[in-house]
C-alpha positions in Angstrom: 0.0 0.0 0.0 1.5 3.3 -1.1 1.1 6.5 0.8 0.5 9.8 -0.9 2.9 12.6 -0.2 1.5 15.4 1.8 1.3 18.5 -0.3 1.6 21.9 1.1 0.0 25.0 -0.4 2.5 27.6 -1.3 1.6 31.3 -1.0 1.4 33.1 -4.4 4.4 35.3 -5.2 4.2 38.8 -3.7 3.9 40.4 -7.1 0.7 38.3 -7.8 -1.0 39.5 -4.6 0.0 43.1 -4.8 -2.6 45.4 -6.5 -1.7 46.7 -9.9 -0.6 50.2 -9.8 -1.5 51.0 -13.4 -3.7 54.1 -13.8 -5.1 56.3 -16.5 -5.2 60.1 -16.3 -8.8 61.3 -15.9 -8.4 64.2 -18.4 -7.3 61.8 -21.1 -10.4 59.7 -20.6 -12.6 62.7 -20.9 -11.0 63.6 -24.2 -11.7 60.0 -25.4 -15.3 60.2 -24.3 -15.7 63.4 -26.2 -14.1 62.0 -29.3 -16.4 59.0 -29.2 -19.5 61.2 -29.0 -18.2 63.4 -31.8 -17.7 60.4 -34.0 -21.2 59.3 -33.3 -22.6 62.7 -34.3 -23.5 63.7 -30.8 -22.6 66.8 -28.8 -19.2 66.3 -27.1 -19.9 69.1 -24.6 -22.2 66.6 -22.7 -19.1 65.2 -21.0 -18.2 67.5 -18.0 -14.7 68.5 -17.2 -13.2 66.5 -14.3 -10.3 67.3 -12.0 -7.0 65.6 -12.6 -6.7 62.3 -10.9 -5.6 58.7 -11.7 -8.3 56.3 -12.7 -8.4 52.5 -12.2 -9.2 50.0 -14.9 -12.7 49.6 -13.5 -13.4 53.3 -13.5 -12.2 53.7 -17.1 -14.3 50.6 -18.3 -17.4 52.2 -16.7 -16.7 55.6 -18.2 -16.1 54.3 -21.7 -18.6 51.4 -21.6 -16.0 48.8 -22.7 -15.1 45.4 -21.4 -11.6 44.7 -20.2 -10.7 42.8 -23.4 -12.1 45.5 -25.6 -9.9 48.1 -23.7 -6.8 46.0 -24.3 -7.7 45.8 -28.0 -8.2 49.5 -28.2 -4.9 50.1 -26.5 -3.2 47.8 -29.0 -4.4 49.9 -31.9 -3.8 53.3 -30.2 -7.4 54.4 -29.6 -6.9 54.4 -25.8 -3.6 55.4 -24.1 -1.7 52.7 -22.2 -1.9 53.1 -18.4 0.8 54.8 -16.4 2.6 52.5 -13.9 2.6 54.1 -10.5 4.6 51.3 -8.8 7.9 53.2 -8.9 6.3 56.4 -7.7 4.7 54.6 -4.8 8.0 53.0 -3.7 10.0 56.2 -3.7 10.4 58.2 -0.5 10.3 62.0 -0.3 12.5 63.9 -2.6 15.4 65.5 -0.8 17.6 68.3 -2.2 
């Protein structure tokens, strides 16, 4: 009779558990929304100006009405800018002179 080896679960690598720090700039997304409306023959002034901030994938998907895969396709052809990685910015300390 053979015994099965006990398997232990390994924790996922730290990079896999850390949240992604990729963000889009809100003003760029507003410009895209206005361009989409203009191409559809609608009034682009319907889209209000928003203050500058970084948006998550979910916020951009909701604003543009696209699925995640559609967003990646649009990024590949240049219709949507690629996100900015904030990982390096978040790891830096205060700037000293």
